[in-house]
N, C-alpha and C positions, 0 to 999 in steps of 0.2 A: 120601885120595889125590886129586889134582886133575889136570886135563888138562895143567897146567904141570909136573908131575913128569916129569922126563926119564927115558927108558928103562923106565918102568913102564907096566903096563897100566892104562888109565883105568877108574875106576868111573863108568859112564855116568850114573846118576842124580845123583851129586855134580856131574858136569860140567854137567848141565842146570841144576841149582840155581845153580852158580857163574856160568853164562852169564846167567841171568835177573837175578841181582844186578848183574853187570857192565853189562848193558844198561839198567839202571834201571827194571825192572818193579817198580812199587810195590804192585800188587794182583794176587793170584791168586784166581780164583774156581773152585771145584771141586765136583764131585759125587763123593763117595767111591766108590772101586772097590777091590777087593782088591789090585790091582797098585799103586794110588796111595797106600795107607795111610801108609807111612813117609815118603815124600817130602812128603806134606802136613804131617806132624808137623814135619819139618825146616823147611819154609817158614814154618810157624806160629811157629817159634822165631827166625826172622830178624828183627832189629830194624828193618831198612829195608823190610820187606815186610809186607803184611797179607793174611791168608788168610780168605776168606769161603767157608764150606761151604754150598752151596745144597741144597735138597731135591729139585730137578728141573732138568734141563738147560735148559729154556726159562727158568726163573727165573735160572739161572746166566748165560745169554746176556743177559738184560735187565739184570742187575746189571753185567755186564762192559761193555755198551754205555753204560750210565749213567755208570759211573766213567770210561770213556774220553771221554765227552762233557765230563766235568768236568776233563779234562786229565791223568788218571792213566794211565800205561802199564800195560796190563792183559793178563794171560794167562788162558786157560781151560784147566783140566785136567779132562778127561772121558773116558769110554769111547766107543768108536765107536757102540755102540747108542744112547747118549745124543745123539750128533750126528744120528743117523737120526731120533730123536724130535723134535729141534728144527728140522727142515727148514723149516717154514713161517716160524719166527722168523728163521732165517738169511736166507731170501730176502726177507721183507717188512720186516725191520729192519736187520740187520747189512750185508747186501749192498746193499739199497735206499739206505740212508743212508751207505754207504761207511765203515763203522767198521773201522779197521785193528786187527784182533784176532789175536793169536797163539793158536792152538788146539793144545794138546799132547794127543794123543788116543791112549789105549791101544787097540791094534789087536787085539781079541779075535776068535777064530774063524778064525784062520789055520792052516795045517798045523802050525805050531809050538805052537798053542794049540787043539788039537782036542777041546775039551770040547763034548759033543754039543749043548748048548743055545746055545753061542756060534757054531757053524758057520754057521747061516743069516745071522747078523749079519755075519760075516766075508765071506761071499759077496756080500752086498748093498752093503757099505760103499763101495767105489770106484765101482761103477756109479751109485749114488745120488749120491755127491759130484759125479761128472761131470754127471749129469742136472740137478742144481740149480745147477751152475756154481760149486761150491765149490773154490777153488784148494787143491791138496794135494800132498803127496809122502810116500813111505814112507822112513823113516829107513834109511840104509845102514849096516849093522853094520860095514862095513870102513872107515868114515870116522869121525873124531871127532864125537861127537854135539853138542858145543858149537858147532862150526862150522855144523852143520845147523840148530840152533835159531836161531843168529844169522841165517842165510840166510832162514829162514822168517819171522822177525820183520822183517827188512828187506823182504822181499816184501810182507808185510802193510802195512807203512808206505808203501812206494813205490807200491803198487797201490791204497792206500786200500780194503782189503778184508780180510775174514777169510781166514786161511790155516791149514790143518790139517796138522800134521806127525804122521803115523801112527807110533806107537812100539811096539816089541816089548817083551816082558817084561824082557829084559836092559837095555833103555834106561831103563825107568821104575821097576821094582820094586827097592826098596832092598835 
């Protein structure tokens, strides 16, 4: 089911994938996370997209910036804890050199994901993003996710900067 199916409830991860394809994202760089597993499999199966699985978030950021420098529209799929660990790279590489990167970020440690070891990451995410000047938004479950992904991608392009869209489990987990 896609966002174009009239009268039906949208499958949000499918809508994200459809939007990335429609917008011409040729590369997705990801660090696997339990919420991201199936969408990564689906991206890997897309003929017009390449999936690169990185071993660490700073490696993912470097790959994404390099591919973007080469002219490929690139998205990052990572967990919020990973974005916290790549803070220096974001500031000194992606923001400094104005790479327009769409970051789709699984937002762990929220009240909806109260796993004890994720909670500290969840509490720190938005304050740290604000502190390092990372433009971001939380996906709104009451609005179609495809529109929000497109708006985030447009912001990254128009602002020549990374933009993080924080996603809930229902947004990203297949």
